[in-house]
DRENDRENKOL-571423 format. One record per residue (C-alpha): residue in three letters; x, y, z. Coordinates in steps of 0.5 Angstrom, whole numbers, plus 500, padded with zeros to 3 digits. Each point is the difference from the previous one (the first is absolute). Example, Ala and Ser with C-alpha at 12.3 -4.5 7.8 and 13.67 -1.06 7.14 Angstrom:
BEGIN
ALA525491516 SER502507498 
//
This chain:
BEGIN
MET453531442 GLU502496493 MET500503493 THR500497493 VAL505505496 VAL500499492 MET506505498 GLU504501494 VAL508502503 ALA506502496 VAL507500502 LEU505503496 VAL506495500 PRO506503503 GLY505500494 GLY495498494 CYS495505496 TRP494495500 TRP494499505 TRP498494504 TRP493499500 TRP496496505 GLN493499504 LEU499500507 THR494495501 THR496498506 LEU505503505 SER499498507 LEU504505503 THR497507501 TRP501507498 ALA502505506 PRO496506500 LEU507504500 PRO502503493 LEU502494496 GLN504503495 VAL506504503 GLN502505494 CYS508500499 ILE504504496 ASP503495495 HIS502493499 HIS506501504 HIS496503506 ALA495494500 SER505495499 GLN504502506 ALA494501505 LEU498493497 GLU506496502 GLU500504507 LEU493497501 ARG501493498 PRO503498507 LEU493502503 LEU497495496 GLN504495505 LEU497503506 GLN497495505 HIS496503506 PRO493499503 TYR499507501 ILE503503493 SER496500494 THR506499495 TYR500501492 GLU497495496 GLU503502493 VAL503506498 PHE502502493 GLN501505495 MET494503495 TRP501504494 ASP493505499 SER500502493 GLU495505501 ALA505504505 SER506498497 SER502498507 MET503494503 PHE497498507 LEU501495506 CYS495495501 LEU499498508 VAL496495501 MET498498507 GLU494497504 TYR494504501 SER497501507 PRO494505500 GLU501503506 SER506504504 PHE502503506 GLN498507496 ASP493497501 VAL500498507 ILE502507502 GLU495503495 ALA494497504 LYS503501507 ARG500507498 LYS493501497 GLU498496507 LYS505504504 ALA502494504 THR506497502 ILE503494497 ASP500494504 SER506499504 GLU500492499 TRP499501493 LEU506505499 ARG504496504 SER500494496 MET500504493 LEU507504502 VAL503493503 GLN499498492 VAL502507497 LEU507500505 ASP501493498 ALA499501493 LEU505506499 GLU505497505 TYR500494495 LEU501505495 HIS506504503 ARG503494502 LEU501498493 ASP502508498 ILE494501496 LEU496507501 HIS492501499 ARG501507499 ASN493501499 LEU497499507 LYS493502501 PRO493498502 SER497498493 ASN507496499 ILE498495506 ALA495496497 LEU494496505 VAL500493497 SER495498505 GLN498503507 ASN506498504 HIS506499494 CYS503506496 LYS506500495 LEU504506498 GLN499501493 ASP503505495 LEU507499501 GLY504505496 CYS508500497 HIS505505500 THR500501492 LEU492502500 MET500504507 THR506504498 HIS498503493 ARG498507503 ALA495501494 LYS497493499 TRP499500508 ASN497507500 ILE495498495 ARG498493504 SER500503507 GLU496505498 GLU495496496 GLY500494506 ASP501505505 PRO494505502 CYS504502507 LYS506501495 LYS506496503 SER498502507 TRP502492502 MET507501498 ALA506501504 PRO503508499 GLU506497497 ALA496496496 LEU497506496 SER507501498 PHE500493497 SER505497506 PHE497494502 SER502495506 GLN498496505 LYS498506504 SER496502495 ASP495495501 ILE500501507 TRP498507500 SER494497495 LEU498495505 GLY500505505 CYS495505496 ILE496493499 ILE500499508 LEU498507501 ASP494500495 LEU497494503 ALA501503507 SER497507499 CYS494498494 SER495500506 PHE501508500 LEU504502494 ASN496500493 GLY505499494 THR502507498 GLU502501508 ALA504494500 MET504502493 TYR501506502 LEU503498507 ARG504495496 LYS503505496 SER502505505 LEU504495504 HIS505500494 GLN502507503 GLN496500507 PRO501494504 ASP498503506 GLY493500497 LEU500493502 ARG500501508 ALA493503500 ILE497495495 LEU503495505 GLU497504506 THR493500496 ILE501492500 GLU501499507 GLU494505502 ARG495496496 GLN503494503 VAL501497493 PRO502492501 LEU508499500 ALA501507502 ASP506499504 THR503496495 PHE499505494 SER503506505 LEU507496500 LEU500497493 LEU497506495 PRO506505503 ALA505495498 MET498498493 LEU498507498 GLN507504500 ILE502504495 ASN507498500 PRO500492498 SER506499504 ASP496502506 ARG494495498 ILE499493503 THR501493497 ILE495496498 THR502495506 ASP499506505 VAL493501497 ILE499493502 ARG503500506 ILE496507502 SER493497497 PHE500494503 GLY505501506 ARG499499507 ILE496507501 SER494498495 LEU500493502 LYS497502507 SER493502498 SER499495494 THR502494497 LEU500498492 HIS495496498 GLY500496494 PRO504496495 VAL507498501 ILE505506502 PRO505501495 GLU508497502 ALA503507498 VAL496503505 THR500495505 ASN508500500 VAL500507501 LEU496500506 LEU505495502 GLU506504500 GLY499502508 ASN502496506 MET497494503 ALA495505504 SER497502494 ILE500494496 LEU496497505 GLU495506500 LEU500499493 MET498492501 GLN494502505 THR498506495 PHE499495494 SER499494504 SER494498495 HIS505500494 PRO505493500 GLU504503495 VAL503506505 GLN500495505 LEU505495496 ARG504506498 ALA501503507 MET502493503 LYS505499494 LYS503507502 LEU500499507 MET504493499 THR506505496 MET500504506 PRO506500504 GLU499497507 ASP502506504 GLN494504496 LEU495494501 GLY501501507 LEU502492501 PRO501496504 TRP493501502 PRO495506496 PRO493498504 GLU497506496 LEU502496493 VAL498493503 GLU493503501 VAL499503494 VAL503494495 VAL495495505 THR494505498 THR502499493 MET500493500 LYS493500503 GLN497505496 HIS503496493 GLU500493502 ARG498498493 ASN505503497 LEU506495500 ASP505505497 VAL499505506 GLN500494505 LEU507497498 CYS503507500 ALA497502507 CYS503493502 THR507502497 LEU500507503 LEU498497507 LEU505494500 ARG506505499 THR497504505 LEU499494505 GLY506497498 GLN504506502 ALA497501507 LEU502492501 VAL507501497 GLN502506504 GLY496496507 THR495505501 ASP494499504 ALA494502495 LYS495503505 VAL494499495 SER493498501 TRP500493496 ASP492500501 SER496495497 SER498505494 PHE507500498 SER500492501 SER493500496 VAL503504494 LEU506495499 LEU496494500 GLY495504496 THR504501494 LEU503493501 ARG493497499 THR498505495 HIS507499496 SER500492501 ASP504499494 SER505505500 THR506497503 GLN505506499 LEU494503505 ILE500494505 ILE507500501 LYS501507502 ALA494500504 TYR503494504 SER506504501 LEU496506502 LEU496495505 THR506497502 ILE504506503 ILE493502504 SER499493503 SER506501504 HIS494503504 GLU497495504 SER493504500 VAL501500493 SER501493499 GLN494498504 GLU496505495 LEU502497494 GLN499493502 LYS493502502 ALA499504494 GLY501493496 LEU508501498 CYS501493501 VAL495498495 LEU503505495 LEU507497501 LEU497493499 GLN496501494 HIS507504497 LEU504495501 ASN496495498 SER498504493 PHE508502499 LEU504494502 GLN504501494 ASP502508501 ARG506500504 ASP499507503 VAL493499502 CYS502494504 LEU506503503 SER496506502 GLY494496503 LEU504496504 GLY504506503 LEU493503501 LEU498493504 TRP506500504 VAL499507503 LEU493499501 LEU502493504 VAL506504504 ASP497502507 ALA493500497 VAL494497504 ILE496495496 MET494502498 ASN498493495 ARG504494502 GLU496496495 LEU502505494 LEU507500502 GLU500492500 LYS499500492 PHE506504499 PRO506494501 ALA497496495 LEU500507495 VAL507502502 ALA502492498 GLN497502493 VAL504506500 LEU507497501 ALA498494495 THR498505495 HIS507504501 PRO505494502 ALA506504499 ASP499507502 VAL504501507 ASP496506501 MET493496500 ALA503495504 GLU502505506 ALA493503500 GLY497494500 CYS504497505 ALA499506505 VAL493500499 LEU499492501 TRP504501507 LEU495506502 LEU494495498 SER503494504 LEU502505506 LEU492502500 GLY498493500 CYS497501493 ILE503494497 ARG495494500 GLU502493502 GLU499497493 GLN505506497 LEU506499506 GLU504495495 GLU499504494 VAL503506503 VAL505497503 VAL503497494 LEU498507497 PHE505503506 LEU505495499 ARG500500491 ASN501508501 ILE506500505 TRP504495496 PRO502504493 ASN499506504 GLN505500505 GLY503506499 ARG494504501 VAL501501508 GLN493504501 LEU496493496 VAL504495505 ASN498504506 ASN493500498 ALA500493497 TYR503497507 ARG496504504 GLY494497496 LEU502493502 ALA501501507 SER493503500 LEU497494497 ALA505495504 LYS497503506 VAL493499500 SER500494495 GLU504493501 LEU498498492 ALA504507498 ALA506498505 PHE501493497 ARG499503493 VAL506505501 VAL505494502 ALA496494495 LEU506498496 GLU498501492 GLU504499494 GLY507504501 GLY499502507 SER496502506 GLY497506503 LEU506499505 SER506500495 LEU497506497 LEU500504507 GLN507498501 GLU502502493 THR497507502 TYR504500507 GLN506499497 LEU499506495 TYR497505505 ARG504497507 ASP502507501 ASP493503500 SER497500506 GLU492501497 VAL501495495 VAL503495505 GLU495502505 ASN494498495 LEU503493499 CYS501499507 MET493502502 LEU498495494 LEU504494504 ALA498502507 HIS492498497 LEU503494496 ALA503498506 SER494500505 TYR497494496 LYS503493503 ASP499496493 ILE504506496 LEU506500505 PRO504494497 GLU500503493 LEU503506503 GLU505496504 TYR502496494 SER500507495 GLY505503505 ILE496505503 ARG503499507 THR507502497 LEU497506497 ALA496502506 GLN506500504 ASP503504495 ILE495506500 GLN500500508 ASP508501500 ARG500505494 PHE494504503 PRO501500508 SER498507500 SER493499497 LEU496498505 LYS494498495 LEU505496496 VAL503496506 SER493498502 TYR498497494 ALA506496499 LYS500498508 GLU493497498 VAL502496494 LEU506497504 LEU496499506 SER495496496 LEU505496496 ASP503499508 THR493497502 ALA499496494 ALA502493499 ALA503501494 PRO499493495 SER505498495 PRO499502493 GLY497493498 ASP495500505 ARG497507497 GLU493501499 LEU497506498 PRO492500498 GLY498501493 ALA500507498 ALA495500494 CYS500507496 ASP495500495 LEU503506496 SER507501502 GLY504494496 GLY507500502 LEU505505502 PRO505502495 ALA507497501 PRO505506503 PRO504504495 
//
């Protein structure tokens, strides 16, 4: 409600003897129906109060109606100095709600009460955290901005609230209940945070009893609690007998708030915990706008079980889910039930499903699941969890919903890489279209190193021990992997991941004939500068062996002379580096055995010194049956072949549209 105010104000300038007059016109603020002017004893008293109130102008909180202006004014007729307090105007307050319910003899709706209480608690927690006291809490000072939004107003200050004569006049005029909302010690002008707690307890008591106590009865009840706290027990029994909503919460809360000794009263944090803790949440869920952070933080101070219960109770509130998951991420491993807490995984996955369109929730959930599953993986725990289609669909669904978020893609791929080690899950993911998503993401984010690395890692896991659901789809990957490697030519990690995927694709027969030479060259080009990466070397030679086994064209491409050397010279160099590594040597020898199966290649093998290499392998690894077997195959093929002289060598042209020459060895 806005008012147009035209008002002459006179301010006595400190230290001066003249007046400053000005006019406030078309003021877009409105005046509260509280005393606009607070009479002060003298100029010093007004100035002291003014200085104390100025910081309140800086407060910013959605549930606090702060002062818009605070200034002094001299009233010549009264010959007194007044302190003027300007704030927003709200036509309705908690007092109006209570009075309306008293007339109807009706209880206040529990959901509305819960929504209002959480706002009041958040506002009071904010003030107490800043070491600011309200000092004058009562229903008429909790304004209703709208049906579901309230604000604390009329914050007091020490100077005004502790001047006995002026405060008595103000409280008697403005409070017909004769200060019945004030704590016992506040009547003696001793204020603390616990004083606010008592006043808030009186407000809650009025809200709970308004259906059967009239205003006068309620006032005498509040006043009696100053001397006879046992009187509260009878009213709580009545509340329970009349089945007032949230009676169980009131029974716990009010006795702890309305203790005569301030040191025995609970804090605002305790009030929040009791009001919205496990007990009261079982019967009802808070609806409405965002739940304040301060309230949520208090509720998240429990163990993992209580946090998960909070997530389930406030499942429709994404802000609660986010804070809860962030809290879980900071908890020590022993409190999380690692390496495998199935109840945590279940709740988090449910949260992802319910808030699929909220990117922050998805990112936080994936991060928490990665920590959990990662620990299970590190500790070698066999996670007995039902990775059913619903979980797969949640992950794939969020990837489709947030297709432009590289952060989410990387995290989701890492999760999928972990769970895809289960063969049934791998097949389920293929059916659900994961390979299509992989193709799309690698195409769209070729320049993004992390997306490419995580995508290749996931693809490798899908291909290991998997039943191929769609070979035609997988045949699209070799060309795409070649693009990835070309985009990141100096990235050793990318080369290793790419060679691993190409090896499995070649093993599964997913490389088309027209791609064979290109893939051979990719293997050779990635081995040459990265000889120090044993895993890359192993996978590349396995891939070459797989291609040479099924294609004579691929075999010829391995041994074809290029500028700077051929695959055979590279192979011999690798052997010299890893001659004591039986795994590397076995892969080299397997490739040689497949090359030696082609009669036209045998002269090149003989000329390149492969006989000597095979003999050395046989002599160095006599106990390895597989190695000896491969070496013997090579030697037998060379022995049975008529080895031509070097001048008679002929090799078919080995065209390679996409390869070019091999780089010179370093």
